[in-house]
PyMOL Python script that loads the backbone (N, CA, C, O; Angstrom):
from pymol import cmd

cmd.read_pdbstr("""\
ATOM      1  N   MET A   1       0.908  -1.440  -0.220  1.00  0.00           N
ATOM      2  CA  MET A   1      -0.715   0.157  -0.066  1.00  0.00           C
ATOM      3  C   MET A   1       0.761   1.727   0.135  1.00  0.00           C
ATOM      4  O   MET A   1       0.734   2.918  -0.175  1.00  0.00           O
ATOM      5  N   ALA A   2       1.886   0.789   0.826  1.00  0.00           N
ATOM      6  CA  ALA A   2       2.599   2.671   1.215  1.00  0.00           C
ATOM      7  C   ALA A   2       3.002   2.843  -0.105  1.00  0.00           C
ATOM      8  O   ALA A   2       2.995   4.073  -0.168  1.00  0.00           O
ATOM      9  N   ALA A   3       3.609   2.157  -2.023  1.00  0.00           N
ATOM     10  CA  ALA A   3       3.886   2.218  -2.443  1.00  0.00           C
ATOM     11  C   ALA A   3       3.248   2.379  -3.382  1.00  0.00           C
ATOM     12  O   ALA A   3       3.404   1.986  -4.538  1.00  0.00           O
ATOM     13  N   THR A   4       2.342   3.091  -2.825  1.00  0.00           N
ATOM     14  CA  THR A   4       1.603   3.051  -4.342  1.00  0.00           C
ATOM     15  C   THR A   4       1.127   5.187  -3.947  1.00  0.00           C
ATOM     16  O   THR A   4       0.766   6.132  -4.650  1.00  0.00           O
ATOM     17  N   LEU A   5       1.440   4.977  -2.436  1.00  0.00           N
ATOM     18  CA  LEU A   5       1.827   7.032  -2.143  1.00  0.00           C
ATOM     19  C   LEU A   5       2.407   7.847  -2.911  1.00  0.00           C
ATOM     20  O   LEU A   5       3.178   7.324  -3.715  1.00  0.00           O
ATOM     21  N   ASP A   6       2.329   8.694  -2.938  1.00  0.00           N
ATOM     22  CA  ASP A   6       3.228   9.779  -4.089  1.00  0.00           C
ATOM     23  C   ASP A   6       4.699   9.996  -2.764  1.00  0.00           C
ATOM     24  O   ASP A   6       4.901  10.683  -1.763  1.00  0.00           O
ATOM     25  N   GLY A   7       5.509   8.824  -3.646  1.00  0.00           N
ATOM     26  CA  GLY A   7       6.839   9.936  -2.544  1.00  0.00           C
ATOM     27  C   GLY A   7       7.280   8.713  -1.848  1.00  0.00           C
ATOM     28  O   GLY A   7       8.427   8.362  -1.574  1.00  0.00           O
ATOM     29  N   CYS A   8       6.115   8.109  -1.604  1.00  0.00           N
ATOM     30  CA  CYS A   8       6.695   7.151  -0.402  1.00  0.00           C
ATOM     31  C   CYS A   8       8.013   6.457  -1.138  1.00  0.00           C
ATOM     32  O   CYS A   8       7.742   6.542  -2.335  1.00  0.00           O
ATOM     33  N   ARG A   9       9.006   5.962  -1.038  1.00  0.00           N
ATOM     34  CA  ARG A   9       9.315   5.451  -1.089  1.00  0.00           C
ATOM     35  C   ARG A   9       9.957   3.765  -0.164  1.00  0.00           C
ATOM     36  O   ARG A   9       9.623   3.765   1.021  1.00  0.00           O
ATOM     37  N   HIS A  10      10.420   3.034  -0.418  1.00  0.00           N
ATOM     38  CA  HIS A  10      11.298   2.147   0.389  1.00  0.00           C
ATOM     39  C   HIS A  10      12.632   1.684   0.248  1.00  0.00           C
ATOM     40  O   HIS A  10      13.051   1.329  -0.853  1.00  0.00           O
ATOM     41  N   LYS A  11      13.570   1.648   1.615  1.00  0.00           N
ATOM     42  CA  LYS A  11      14.063   1.847   1.834  1.00  0.00           C
ATOM     43  C   LYS A  11      14.219   0.737   3.096  1.00  0.00           C
ATOM     44  O   LYS A  11      13.400   0.302   3.905  1.00  0.00           O
ATOM     45  N   PRO A  12      15.836   0.455   2.858  1.00  0.00           N
ATOM     46  CA  PRO A  12      15.619  -0.383   3.845  1.00  0.00           C
ATOM     47  C   PRO A  12      15.535  -1.269   4.951  1.00  0.00           C
ATOM     48  O   PRO A  12      15.644  -2.477   5.165  1.00  0.00           O
ATOM     49  N   ARG A  13      15.129   0.556   6.038  1.00  0.00           N
ATOM     50  CA  ARG A  13      14.706  -0.098   7.244  1.00  0.00           C
ATOM     51  C   ARG A  13      12.967   0.526   7.725  1.00  0.00           C
ATOM     52  O   ARG A  13      12.530   0.789   8.845  1.00  0.00           O
ATOM     53  N   GLY A  14      12.392   0.594   6.561  1.00  0.00           N
ATOM     54  CA  GLY A  14      11.021   1.171   6.330  1.00  0.00           C
ATOM     55  C   GLY A  14      10.738   1.817   4.694  1.00  0.00           C
ATOM     56  O   GLY A  14      11.396   1.443   3.723  1.00  0.00           O
ATOM     57  N   TRP A  15       9.991   2.514   4.650  1.00  0.00           N
ATOM     58  CA  TRP A  15       9.370   3.170   4.120  1.00  0.00           C
ATOM     59  C   TRP A  15       9.043   4.843   4.411  1.00  0.00           C
ATOM     60  O   TRP A  15       8.262   5.262   5.265  1.00  0.00           O
ATOM     61  N   TYR A  16       9.637   5.446   3.721  1.00  0.00           N
ATOM     62  CA  TYR A  16       9.736   6.961   3.734  1.00  0.00           C
ATOM     63  C   TYR A  16       9.046   8.168   3.478  1.00  0.00           C
ATOM     64  O   TYR A  16       7.852   7.889   3.370  1.00  0.00           O
ATOM     65  N   VAL A  17       9.228   9.306   3.340  1.00  0.00           N
ATOM     66  CA  VAL A  17       8.629  10.506   2.343  1.00  0.00           C
ATOM     67  C   VAL A  17       9.456  11.234   2.497  1.00  0.00           C
ATOM     68  O   VAL A  17       9.212  11.724   3.600  1.00  0.00           O
ATOM     69  N   HIS A  18      10.928  11.973   1.864  1.00  0.00           N
ATOM     70  CA  HIS A  18      11.677  12.881   2.243  1.00  0.00           C
ATOM     71  C   HIS A  18      12.135  12.579   2.949  1.00  0.00           C
ATOM     72  O   HIS A  18      11.858  13.248   3.944  1.00  0.00           O
ATOM     73  N   ASP A  19      13.401  11.193   3.290  1.00  0.00           N
ATOM     74  CA  ASP A  19      13.354  10.734   4.135  1.00  0.00           C
ATOM     75  C   ASP A  19      13.347  10.274   5.680  1.00  0.00           C
ATOM     76  O   ASP A  19      14.009   9.547   6.421  1.00  0.00           O
ATOM     77  N   ARG A  20      12.032  11.256   5.750  1.00  0.00           N
ATOM     78  CA  ARG A  20      11.244  11.089   7.328  1.00  0.00           C
ATOM     79  C   ARG A  20      10.537   9.306   7.024  1.00  0.00           C
ATOM     80  O   ARG A  20      10.324   8.766   5.938  1.00  0.00           O
ATOM     81  N   LEU A  21      10.390   8.942   7.955  1.00  0.00           N
ATOM     82  CA  LEU A  21       9.749   7.827   8.160  1.00  0.00           C
ATOM     83  C   LEU A  21       8.409   7.643   8.560  1.00  0.00           C
ATOM     84  O   LEU A  21       8.019   7.996   9.672  1.00  0.00           O
ATOM     85  N   VAL A  22       7.490   6.972   7.498  1.00  0.00           N
ATOM     86  CA  VAL A  22       6.018   6.600   7.313  1.00  0.00           C
ATOM     87  C   VAL A  22       6.049   5.718   8.438  1.00  0.00           C
ATOM     88  O   VAL A  22       5.657   6.035   9.561  1.00  0.00           O
ATOM     89  N   ALA A  23       6.581   4.462   8.078  1.00  0.00           N
ATOM     90  CA  ALA A  23       6.551   2.487   8.442  1.00  0.00           C
ATOM     91  C   ALA A  23       7.717   1.981   8.412  1.00  0.00           C
ATOM     92  O   ALA A  23       8.662   2.380   7.731  1.00  0.00           O
ATOM     93  N   ARG A  24       7.691   0.900   9.298  1.00  0.00           N
ATOM     94  CA  ARG A  24       8.898  -0.054   9.290  1.00  0.00           C
ATOM     95  C   ARG A  24       8.436  -1.199  10.208  1.00  0.00           C
ATOM     96  O   ARG A  24       8.022  -1.192  11.367  1.00  0.00           O
ATOM     97  N   LEU A  25       8.576  -1.882   9.589  1.00  0.00           N
ATOM     98  CA  LEU A  25       8.142  -3.424  10.904  1.00  0.00           C
ATOM     99  C   LEU A  25       9.145  -3.302  11.446  1.00  0.00           C
ATOM    100  O   LEU A  25      10.102  -2.580  11.168  1.00  0.00           O
ATOM    101  N   VAL A  26       8.965  -4.114  12.388  1.00  0.00           N
ATOM    102  CA  VAL A  26       9.224  -4.245  13.863  1.00  0.00           C
ATOM    103  C   VAL A  26       9.633  -5.861  13.880  1.00  0.00           C
ATOM    104  O   VAL A  26      10.546  -6.495  14.408  1.00  0.00           O
ATOM    105  N   ASP A  27       8.820  -6.109  13.276  1.00  0.00           N
ATOM    106  CA  ASP A  27       8.845  -7.674  13.963  1.00  0.00           C
ATOM    107  C   ASP A  27       7.355  -8.579  12.510  1.00  0.00           C
ATOM    108  O   ASP A  27       6.755  -8.067  11.566  1.00  0.00           O
ATOM    109  N   PRO A  28       7.348  -9.414  12.843  1.00  0.00           N
ATOM    110  CA  PRO A  28       6.143  -9.608  11.101  1.00  0.00           C
ATOM    111  C   PRO A  28       4.983  -9.811  12.091  1.00  0.00           C
ATOM    112  O   PRO A  28       4.366 -10.875  12.144  1.00  0.00           O
ATOM    113  N   THR A  29       4.807  -9.137  12.589  1.00  0.00           N
ATOM    114  CA  THR A  29       3.328  -8.345  13.037  1.00  0.00           C
ATOM    115  C   THR A  29       3.793  -7.194  14.078  1.00  0.00           C
ATOM    116  O   THR A  29       3.737  -7.207  15.307  1.00  0.00           O
ATOM    117  N   THR A  30       3.977  -6.808  13.737  1.00  0.00           N
ATOM    118  CA  THR A  30       3.930  -5.293  14.250  1.00  0.00           C
ATOM    119  C   THR A  30       4.299  -4.396  13.431  1.00  0.00           C
ATOM    120  O   THR A  30       4.998  -5.051  12.658  1.00  0.00           O
ATOM    121  N   LEU A  31       4.315  -2.948  12.931  1.00  0.00           N
ATOM    122  CA  LEU A  31       4.330  -2.230  12.461  1.00  0.00           C
ATOM    123  C   LEU A  31       4.096  -0.850  13.134  1.00  0.00           C
ATOM    124  O   LEU A  31       3.059  -0.229  13.367  1.00  0.00           O
ATOM    125  N   LEU A  32       5.436  -0.568  13.375  1.00  0.00           N
ATOM    126  CA  LEU A  32       5.279   0.896  13.719  1.00  0.00           C
ATOM    127  C   LEU A  32       5.031   1.423  12.913  1.00  0.00           C
ATOM    128  O   LEU A  32       5.328   0.795  11.897  1.00  0.00           O
ATOM    129  N   VAL A  33       4.594   2.349  12.715  1.00  0.00           N
ATOM    130  CA  VAL A  33       4.162   4.140  11.621  1.00  0.00           C
ATOM    131  C   VAL A  33       4.061   5.283  12.891  1.00  0.00           C
ATOM    132  O   VAL A  33       3.840   4.894  14.038  1.00  0.00           O
ATOM    133  N   ARG A  34       4.240   6.696  12.580  1.00  0.00           N
ATOM    134  CA  ARG A  34       4.858   7.293  12.265  1.00  0.00           C
ATOM    135  C   ARG A  34       3.898   8.031  12.073  1.00  0.00           C
ATOM    136  O   ARG A  34       3.903   8.376  10.891  1.00  0.00           O
ATOM    137  N   VAL A  35       2.889   8.551  12.742  1.00  0.00           N
ATOM    138  CA  VAL A  35       1.931   9.555  13.281  1.00  0.00           C
ATOM    139  C   VAL A  35       1.550  10.779  14.129  1.00  0.00           C
ATOM    140  O   VAL A  35       1.912  10.795  15.306  1.00  0.00           O
ATOM    141  N   PRO A  36       1.251  11.214  13.914  1.00  0.00           N
ATOM    142  CA  PRO A  36       0.656  12.306  15.162  1.00  0.00           C
ATOM    143  C   PRO A  36      -0.242  12.324  16.408  1.00  0.00           C
ATOM    144  O   PRO A  36      -1.466  12.371  16.525  1.00  0.00           O
ATOM    145  N   ILE A  37       0.924  12.263  17.452  1.00  0.00           N
ATOM    146  CA  ILE A  37       0.824  12.350  19.288  1.00  0.00           C
ATOM    147  C   ILE A  37      -1.174  12.866  19.458  1.00  0.00           C
ATOM    148  O   ILE A  37      -2.129  12.436  20.106  1.00  0.00           O
ATOM    149  N   GLU A  38      -0.800  14.680  17.828  1.00  0.00           N
ATOM    150  CA  GLU A  38      -2.741  14.214  18.422  1.00  0.00           C
ATOM    151  C   GLU A  38      -3.864  13.593  18.435  1.00  0.00           C
ATOM    152  O   GLU A  38      -4.945  13.637  19.022  1.00  0.00           O
ATOM    153  N   ARG A  39      -2.995  12.626  17.130  1.00  0.00           N
ATOM    154  CA  ARG A  39      -4.144  11.721  15.998  1.00  0.00           C
ATOM    155  C   ARG A  39      -4.054  10.589  16.290  1.00  0.00           C
ATOM    156  O   ARG A  39      -4.836   9.719  15.907  1.00  0.00           O
ATOM    157  N   ARG A  40      -2.930  10.384  17.133  1.00  0.00           N
ATOM    158  CA  ARG A  40      -3.011   8.535  17.592  1.00  0.00           C
ATOM    159  C   ARG A  40      -4.077   8.138  18.553  1.00  0.00           C
ATOM    160  O   ARG A  40      -4.088   6.938  18.828  1.00  0.00           O
ATOM    161  N   GLU A  41      -4.900   8.824  19.075  1.00  0.00           N
ATOM    162  CA  GLU A  41      -5.958   8.643  20.357  1.00  0.00           C
ATOM    163  C   GLU A  41      -7.213   8.352  18.855  1.00  0.00           C
ATOM    164  O   GLU A  41      -8.152   7.581  19.052  1.00  0.00           O
ATOM    165  N   GLU A  42      -7.103   8.854  17.848  1.00  0.00           N
ATOM    166  CA  GLU A  42      -8.561   8.862  17.127  1.00  0.00           C
ATOM    167  C   GLU A  42      -8.620   7.386  16.910  1.00  0.00           C
ATOM    168  O   GLU A  42      -9.518   6.792  17.507  1.00  0.00           O
ATOM    169  N   LEU A  43      -7.259   6.226  15.637  1.00  0.00           N
ATOM    170  CA  LEU A  43      -6.720   5.267  15.552  1.00  0.00           C
ATOM    171  C   LEU A  43      -7.367   3.831  17.031  1.00  0.00           C
ATOM    172  O   LEU A  43      -8.260   2.985  17.060  1.00  0.00           O
ATOM    173  N   THR A  44      -6.382   4.250  17.908  1.00  0.00           N
ATOM    174  CA  THR A  44      -6.660   3.873  19.212  1.00  0.00           C
ATOM    175  C   THR A  44      -8.382   2.913  19.392  1.00  0.00           C
ATOM    176  O   THR A  44      -8.894   1.803  19.536  1.00  0.00           O
ATOM    177  N   ASP A  45      -8.699   4.650  19.214  1.00  0.00           N
ATOM    178  CA  ASP A  45     -10.440   4.487  19.875  1.00  0.00           C
ATOM    179  C   ASP A  45     -10.621   4.240  18.487  1.00  0.00           C
ATOM    180  O   ASP A  45      -9.543   3.688  18.267  1.00  0.00           O
ATOM    181  N   ARG A  46     -11.159   4.250  17.486  1.00  0.00           N
ATOM    182  CA  ARG A  46     -11.487   3.075  16.176  1.00  0.00           C
ATOM    183  C   ARG A  46     -11.120   2.189  16.560  1.00  0.00           C
ATOM    184  O   ARG A  46     -11.870   1.759  17.437  1.00  0.00           O
ATOM    185  N   TRP A  47     -10.187   1.516  16.364  1.00  0.00           N
ATOM    186  CA  TRP A  47      -9.546   0.584  16.914  1.00  0.00           C
ATOM    187  C   TRP A  47      -8.609   0.117  18.061  1.00  0.00           C
ATOM    188  O   TRP A  47      -7.388   0.226  18.179  1.00  0.00           O
ATOM    189  N   PRO A  48      -9.314  -0.296  18.665  1.00  0.00           N
ATOM    190  CA  PRO A  48      -8.553  -0.836  19.858  1.00  0.00           C
ATOM    191  C   PRO A  48      -8.173  -1.438  20.612  1.00  0.00           C
ATOM    192  O   PRO A  48      -7.887  -1.239  21.792  1.00  0.00           O
ATOM    193  N   ASP A  49      -8.090  -3.184  19.256  1.00  0.00           N
ATOM    194  CA  ASP A  49      -7.514  -3.924  19.548  1.00  0.00           C
ATOM    195  C   ASP A  49      -6.288  -4.066  18.066  1.00  0.00           C
ATOM    196  O   ASP A  49      -5.201  -4.635  17.972  1.00  0.00           O
ATOM    197  N   ALA A  50      -7.035  -3.326  17.171  1.00  0.00           N
ATOM    198  CA  ALA A  50      -4.674  -3.171  16.255  1.00  0.00           C
ATOM    199  C   ALA A  50      -4.475  -2.406  15.889  1.00  0.00           C
ATOM    200  O   ALA A  50      -4.276  -2.294  14.680  1.00  0.00           O
ATOM    201  N   PHE A  51      -4.403  -1.304  16.835  1.00  0.00           N
ATOM    202  CA  PHE A  51      -3.618  -0.787  17.996  1.00  0.00           C
ATOM    203  C   PHE A  51      -3.038  -0.765  18.896  1.00  0.00           C
ATOM    204  O   PHE A  51      -3.757  -0.540  19.869  1.00  0.00           O
ATOM    205  N   GLY A  52      -1.807  -0.915  19.184  1.00  0.00           N
ATOM    206  CA  GLY A  52      -1.038   0.144  20.911  1.00  0.00           C
ATOM    207  C   GLY A  52      -0.415   1.090  20.801  1.00  0.00           C
ATOM    208  O   GLY A  52      -0.084   1.614  19.737  1.00  0.00           O
ATOM    209  N   ILE A  53      -0.215   1.372  21.655  1.00  0.00           N
ATOM    210  CA  ILE A  53       0.862   3.214  22.547  1.00  0.00           C
ATOM    211  C   ILE A  53       1.938   2.535  23.159  1.00  0.00           C
ATOM    212  O   ILE A  53       1.822   2.924  24.321  1.00  0.00           O
ATOM    213  N   PRO A  54       3.151   1.586  23.129  1.00  0.00           N
ATOM    214  CA  PRO A  54       3.514   1.009  24.124  1.00  0.00           C
ATOM    215  C   PRO A  54       4.279   2.896  24.605  1.00  0.00           C
ATOM    216  O   PRO A  54       4.530   3.941  24.006  1.00  0.00           O
ATOM    217  N   PRO A  55       4.420   2.070  26.767  1.00  0.00           N
ATOM    218  CA  PRO A  55       5.505   3.224  26.722  1.00  0.00           C
ATOM    219  C   PRO A  55       6.741   4.021  26.448  1.00  0.00           C
ATOM    220  O   PRO A  55       6.995   5.151  26.866  1.00  0.00           O
ATOM    221  N   ARG A  56       7.486   3.234  25.660  1.00  0.00           N
ATOM    222  CA  ARG A  56       8.752   3.541  24.886  1.00  0.00           C
ATOM    223  C   ARG A  56       8.113   4.569  24.187  1.00  0.00           C
ATOM    224  O   ARG A  56       8.527   5.728  24.205  1.00  0.00           O
ATOM    225  N   LEU A  57       6.999   4.153  23.495  1.00  0.00           N
ATOM    226  CA  LEU A  57       6.279   5.200  22.345  1.00  0.00           C
ATOM    227  C   LEU A  57       6.059   6.937  22.914  1.00  0.00           C
ATOM    228  O   LEU A  57       6.641   7.964  22.565  1.00  0.00           O
ATOM    229  N   GLU A  58       4.711   6.647  24.151  1.00  0.00           N
ATOM    230  CA  GLU A  58       4.107   7.493  24.139  1.00  0.00           C
ATOM    231  C   GLU A  58       3.935   9.006  24.221  1.00  0.00           C
ATOM    232  O   GLU A  58       2.953   9.747  24.266  1.00  0.00           O
ATOM    233  N   ALA A  59       6.089   9.301  24.224  1.00  0.00           N
ATOM    234  CA  ALA A  59       6.365  11.005  23.847  1.00  0.00           C
ATOM    235  C   ALA A  59       7.155  11.071  22.101  1.00  0.00           C
ATOM    236  O   ALA A  59       8.087  11.662  21.555  1.00  0.00           O
ATOM    237  N   HIS A  60       6.124  10.091  21.750  1.00  0.00           N
ATOM    238  CA  HIS A  60       6.864   9.971  20.388  1.00  0.00           C
ATOM    239  C   HIS A  60       5.262  10.059  19.442  1.00  0.00           C
ATOM    240  O   HIS A  60       4.154   9.677  19.819  1.00  0.00           O
ATOM    241  N   HIS A  61       5.582  10.586  18.361  1.00  0.00           N
ATOM    242  CA  HIS A  61       4.973  10.801  17.301  1.00  0.00           C
ATOM    243  C   HIS A  61       4.939   9.089  16.497  1.00  0.00           C
ATOM    244  O   HIS A  61       5.055   8.852  15.294  1.00  0.00           O
ATOM    245  N   LYS A  62       4.734   8.051  17.679  1.00  0.00           N
ATOM    246  CA  LYS A  62       3.763   6.399  17.240  1.00  0.00           C
ATOM    247  C   LYS A  62       3.307   6.527  17.074  1.00  0.00           C
ATOM    248  O   LYS A  62       2.601   7.534  17.033  1.00  0.00           O
ATOM    249  N   ILE A  63       3.242   4.873  16.603  1.00  0.00           N
ATOM    250  CA  ILE A  63       1.856   4.109  16.994  1.00  0.00           C
ATOM    251  C   ILE A  63       2.375   2.512  16.704  1.00  0.00           C
ATOM    252  O   ILE A  63       3.451   2.514  16.106  1.00  0.00           O
ATOM    253  N   GLU A  64       1.779   0.970  17.036  1.00  0.00           N
ATOM    254  CA  GLU A  64       2.388  -0.010  16.475  1.00  0.00           C
ATOM    255  C   GLU A  64       0.684  -0.840  16.240  1.00  0.00           C
ATOM    256  O   GLU A  64      -0.139  -1.225  17.070  1.00  0.00           O
ATOM    257  N   ALA A  65       0.688  -0.865  14.687  1.00  0.00           N
ATOM    258  CA  ALA A  65       0.269  -1.322  15.013  1.00  0.00           C
ATOM    259  C   ALA A  65      -0.109  -3.064  14.190  1.00  0.00           C
ATOM    260  O   ALA A  65      -0.092  -3.112  12.960  1.00  0.00           O
ATOM    261  N   TYR A  66      -0.439  -4.428  15.052  1.00  0.00           N
ATOM    262  CA  TYR A  66      -0.879  -5.371  15.660  1.00  0.00           C
ATOM    263  C   TYR A  66      -1.512  -5.920  13.750  1.00  0.00           C
ATOM    264  O   TYR A  66      -2.621  -5.884  13.217  1.00  0.00           O
ATOM    265  N   LEU A  67      -0.134  -6.370  13.266  1.00  0.00           N
ATOM    266  CA  LEU A  67      -1.057  -7.104  11.968  1.00  0.00           C
ATOM    267  C   LEU A  67      -1.437  -8.351  11.665  1.00  0.00           C
ATOM    268  O   LEU A  67      -1.677  -8.647  10.494  1.00  0.00           O
ATOM    269  N   ASP A  68      -1.601  -9.746  13.220  1.00  0.00           N
ATOM    270  CA  ASP A  68      -2.586 -10.581  12.958  1.00  0.00           C
ATOM    271  C   ASP A  68      -3.839  -9.799  13.410  1.00  0.00           C
ATOM    272  O   ASP A  68      -4.747 -10.403  13.980  1.00  0.00           O
ATOM    273  N   ARG A  69      -3.894  -8.816  13.236  1.00  0.00           N
ATOM    274  CA  ARG A  69      -5.548  -8.730  14.603  1.00  0.00           C
ATOM    275  C   ARG A  69      -5.426  -7.185  13.780  1.00  0.00           C
ATOM    276  O   ARG A  69      -5.618  -6.333  14.648  1.00  0.00           O
ATOM    277  N   ALA A  70      -5.321  -6.897  13.202  1.00  0.00           N
ATOM    278  CA  ALA A  70      -5.488  -5.477  12.729  1.00  0.00           C
ATOM    279  C   ALA A  70      -6.035  -4.971  10.870  1.00  0.00           C
ATOM    280  O   ALA A  70      -5.230  -4.881   9.943  1.00  0.00           O
ATOM    281  N   PRO A  71      -7.772  -4.675  10.728  1.00  0.00           N
ATOM    282  CA  PRO A  71      -8.424  -5.101   9.287  1.00  0.00           C
ATOM    283  C   PRO A  71      -7.857  -3.931   8.897  1.00  0.00           C
ATOM    284  O   PRO A  71      -7.560  -2.835   9.373  1.00  0.00           O
ATOM    285  N   ALA A  72      -7.798  -4.626   7.704  1.00  0.00           N
ATOM    286  CA  ALA A  72      -6.750  -3.942   6.650  1.00  0.00           C
ATOM    287  C   ALA A  72      -7.338  -2.738   5.929  1.00  0.00           C
ATOM    288  O   ALA A  72      -7.049  -2.404   4.780  1.00  0.00           O
ATOM    289  N   GLU A  73      -8.652  -1.804   7.170  1.00  0.00           N
ATOM    290  CA  GLU A  73      -8.717  -0.713   6.487  1.00  0.00           C
ATOM    291  C   GLU A  73      -8.178  -0.458   7.896  1.00  0.00           C
ATOM    292  O   GLU A  73      -7.222   0.192   7.474  1.00  0.00           O
ATOM    293  N   ALA A  74      -7.990  -0.430   9.309  1.00  0.00           N
ATOM    294  CA  ALA A  74      -7.314   0.115  10.043  1.00  0.00           C
ATOM    295  C   ALA A  74      -5.737   0.616   9.504  1.00  0.00           C
ATOM    296  O   ALA A  74      -5.454   1.810   9.415  1.00  0.00           O
ATOM    297  N   VAL A  75      -4.775  -0.473   9.167  1.00  0.00           N
ATOM    298  CA  VAL A  75      -3.191  -0.703   8.737  1.00  0.00           C
ATOM    299  C   VAL A  75      -3.848   0.088   8.058  1.00  0.00           C
ATOM    300  O   VAL A  75      -4.612   0.656   8.839  1.00  0.00           O
ATOM    301  N   THR A  76      -4.081   0.679   6.444  1.00  0.00           N
ATOM    302  CA  THR A  76      -4.302   1.753   5.441  1.00  0.00           C
ATOM    303  C   THR A  76      -4.744   2.776   5.907  1.00  0.00           C
ATOM    304  O   THR A  76      -4.184   3.777   5.460  1.00  0.00           O
ATOM    305  N   SER A  77      -6.034   3.079   7.100  1.00  0.00           N
ATOM    306  CA  SER A  77      -5.590   4.862   7.305  1.00  0.00           C
ATOM    307  C   SER A  77      -4.359   5.328   8.173  1.00  0.00           C
ATOM    308  O   SER A  77      -4.055   6.518   8.252  1.00  0.00           O
ATOM    309  N   ALA A  78      -3.754   4.453   8.739  1.00  0.00           N
ATOM    310  CA  ALA A  78      -2.298   4.884   9.798  1.00  0.00           C
ATOM    311  C   ALA A  78      -1.265   5.537   9.025  1.00  0.00           C
ATOM    312  O   ALA A  78      -0.667   6.569   9.329  1.00  0.00           O
ATOM    313  N   ILE A  79      -1.092   4.679   7.780  1.00  0.00           N
ATOM    314  CA  ILE A  79       0.330   4.771   6.524  1.00  0.00           C
ATOM    315  C   ILE A  79      -0.400   5.772   6.289  1.00  0.00           C
ATOM    316  O   ILE A  79       0.068   6.792   6.794  1.00  0.00           O
ATOM    317  N   ARG A  80      -1.557   5.955   5.618  1.00  0.00           N
ATOM    318  CA  ARG A  80      -2.309   6.913   5.077  1.00  0.00           C
ATOM    319  C   ARG A  80      -2.554   8.476   5.902  1.00  0.00           C
ATOM    320  O   ARG A  80      -3.186   9.333   5.284  1.00  0.00           O
ATOM    321  N   LEU A  81      -2.033   8.794   7.294  1.00  0.00           N
ATOM    322  CA  LEU A  81      -2.605   9.211   8.139  1.00  0.00           C
ATOM    323  C   LEU A  81      -0.696   9.930   8.287  1.00  0.00           C
ATOM    324  O   LEU A  81      -0.425  11.122   8.427  1.00  0.00           O
ATOM    325  N   ALA A  82       0.320   8.782   8.200  1.00  0.00           N
ATOM    326  CA  ALA A  82       1.660   9.069   8.677  1.00  0.00           C
ATOM    327  C   ALA A  82       2.216   9.676   7.207  1.00  0.00           C
ATOM    328  O   ALA A  82       2.855  10.726   7.277  1.00  0.00           O
ATOM    329  N   TRP A  83       1.994   9.030   5.780  1.00  0.00           N
ATOM    330  CA  TRP A  83       2.448   9.359   5.119  1.00  0.00           C
ATOM    331  C   TRP A  83       2.279  11.142   4.585  1.00  0.00           C
ATOM    332  O   TRP A  83       3.088  11.707   3.849  1.00  0.00           O
ATOM    333  N   LYS A  84       0.761  11.917   5.303  1.00  0.00           N
ATOM    334  CA  LYS A  84       0.203  13.351   4.725  1.00  0.00           C
ATOM    335  C   LYS A  84       1.711  13.627   5.832  1.00  0.00           C
ATOM    336  O   LYS A  84       2.756  14.235   5.600  1.00  0.00           O
ATOM    337  N   PHE A  85       1.321  13.010   6.852  1.00  0.00           N
ATOM    338  CA  PHE A  85       2.205  13.985   8.069  1.00  0.00           C
ATOM    339  C   PHE A  85       3.549  13.804   7.397  1.00  0.00           C
ATOM    340  O   PHE A  85       4.468  14.336   8.019  1.00  0.00           O
ATOM    341  N   GLN A  86       3.946  13.077   6.085  1.00  0.00           N
ATOM    342  CA  GLN A  86       5.867  13.309   6.959  1.00  0.00           C
ATOM    343  C   GLN A  86       5.414  14.444   5.480  1.00  0.00           C
ATOM    344  O   GLN A  86       6.065  15.478   5.328  1.00  0.00           O
ATOM    345  N   ARG A  87       4.154  14.049   4.401  1.00  0.00           N
ATOM    346  CA  ARG A  87       4.956  15.063   3.774  1.00  0.00           C
ATOM    347  C   ARG A  87       4.617  16.478   3.774  1.00  0.00           C
ATOM    348  O   ARG A  87       5.228  17.259   3.044  1.00  0.00           O
ATOM    349  N   ASP A  88       3.589  16.895   4.623  1.00  0.00           N
ATOM    350  CA  ASP A  88       3.132  17.641   4.633  1.00  0.00           C
ATOM    351  C   ASP A  88       4.345  18.990   5.112  1.00  0.00           C
ATOM    352  O   ASP A  88       4.569  20.027   4.488  1.00  0.00           O
ATOM    353  N   ARG A  89       5.128  18.403   6.739  1.00  0.00           N
ATOM    354  CA  ARG A  89       6.341  18.974   6.947  1.00  0.00           C
ATOM    355  C   ARG A  89       6.934  18.955   6.426  1.00  0.00           C
ATOM    356  O   ARG A  89       8.006  19.498   6.690  1.00  0.00           O
TER     357      ARG A  89
END
""", "prot")
cmd.dss("prot")
cmd.show_as("cartoon", "prot")
cmd.util.cbc("prot")
cmd.orient("prot")
């Protein structure tokens, strides 16, 4: 999905726009997505089983997507939000 977004490029450690992280796999079932802090709650409220914010990420513009239980719509929404966040910075 990230490959279809304008300006989003794959690098060895993930997907980037203007050298800014959009998303990267942490492990086979966890995708780290860089979204605005003020928008993370939207994702966790709408899909509570799909996303999490571990304590180590609380102060960062990041959220984890759990691919083994996240609907495709949830992951797509998070990646698109991350892409817009990075593209417009």
